[in-house]
C-alpha positions, 0 to 999 in steps of 0.5 A: 537937551544941552545936558544930554548932548554933553553926556553923549559927547563924553568918551565912555571907557571902562577905566578904574586906574591910571594904569588902565587909562594908559592901556586905553591910550596905548590901544587907541594909538596902536589902532590909529597907526594901524589905520594909517598903515592900512591906508598906505597899503591900500594906496600902493596896491591901487597905484600898482593896479591902475598904473601897471597891473591893468595894462598887462592883465585886463580882465584878470587884474582882480585875480592878480589882486586875490593872488597877492593875498598869499605874499601879503599874509606871509610877510605880515606874519613874519613882521608880527614875529619880528616886532615882538622885541621892539626896536631897542639897541641894534635892532633900530638900525636894521629897520632902516632897510625900509627907508628906500621903500618909503622913498619909492612910495613917496615918489609914487604918491608925488607922481600921481598927485602931480599928474592928477593936479596937472590934468585938472589945473595945468600950470605954466611952470613945470615945478609948480605942482611938484613943489606944492605936492612936497610942501604940504606933506612936509609942513603937515608932518612938522605940525602933526609931530609923532601922533597927529598923522595917525589920529588924523588918518583914523578920523578919515577912515569911514569917509575914504571907505565911502569914497571908494564905493562912490568911485566903483559900486555907486558910480553908475557905470555900465558894468558888464560881466561879459567883459570878464571873459575869457575868465582866465585870460591868457592863462593862470601862469601869465596872471601869476607872472604879472602879479609878481611885480605887485608884491612890491606894493604890499611891503607896507604890512610892516607899518602895521606892526612897527608903531608906536615906538614908545618905550615900554608900550605894552603888547596888544591884548587878545581883542586887538589881535583878533581884529588885526586881520581886518587891516589886511583884509580891508585894503585887499578887498578895496583893491580887488573891488577896484580891479574888478570894476576896471575889468568890467568897464575897460576905461582905456585900451592897451594902445592908449598912452595915458599918463598917471593922472588920467589913469587915476581918473579913468573910472570917473568918466563913467560917473552917473553925474557930476557929483559922483565925478567930484567924489571920485576926484576927492578920493584921490585928493585925500588918499594920496596926501594921507598916504604921503604924510604916513610915509614921511611920518614913518620915516621920521620915526624910524630915523629919529629912533636910530639918530636921536641927536638929529632934529626930527624936522630935518627928516620929512624933507630929506625923505621927499627930496629924492622923489622931487628930484625925479619929478624935476628930471623925468616925471615918470622915470621909474615907471617908464625906465626901470619898473623892476625896481618897485618889486624889490620893495618886497625883498627889502621888507623881507630882509628887514623882518628876517634881520629883526627876527635874528637880532635878539632884543636886549634884555632889560636889567633888573 
């Protein structure tokens, strides 16, 4: 029995040479980074859906999520073309156009985490939870180095998918298709108009193609390319499902002023028992830190490639510092004050991809 267990734990790969072994490792690393990028994409889409989209669109929120498929696919195809030459030479500096997007994503994750924890465990000190939310991603980024965050996210992929189902399909809420009527809401035009700001949440498709950045990393094979569309389809499916459940439950009304944390837990009040409620909270307590860690890891790798002489450990706190400052001054400054900033993330991602397409990679000397 013990021998059988040991054999079952062994990894079976069709490897017949050191080169084949390296290709297997590269494929595994690419898969891990794609999972990390897909989680970041899912988190930002969900945050837009819950914090902004549902307040404006109500029963047509899920339709807006479906419409976001088009700009998502267009941007993804452009980034696939842009990343073919790697980030060698001057191309590594064009990729730094993504840094404002990473900082904004980090701020949104920090805001949601801070608000959710504050609702669950009120703190007397205003900066208590923002400092906690910032401290753990920084330390985790230092400990995980370049690959640990991706491999860690990969091990959690099925757990997080199951928690999404527990928060929606298996929550036991009294869903009703009647709440989806009128089916087109106030018209298709309004749905498209309010879906446009959600385009900023899909800029993260760039992270599906950028990493790993190891020099000489081979191109994905045909099998990998055939399944790449799953890293776009699954995040969009999860967000459409979540938006559909919001529309069929109507957890809050437009006139109710809920903070970010209470909106995240909006579906939890429909849970059939305390276990479902706890699993729904667990989803956010895992998803937000993983996405925040992925954001700091991506920024660290891009900055380390552009400025190799500067220690990598300085970049994670630098990326989180703007978000921490905003939380200290005004917890919801961007969401309440200047919401038009967030959709600009799509434009920055588009500009970076176009610049990389125009900047030809340097040919290696033979």
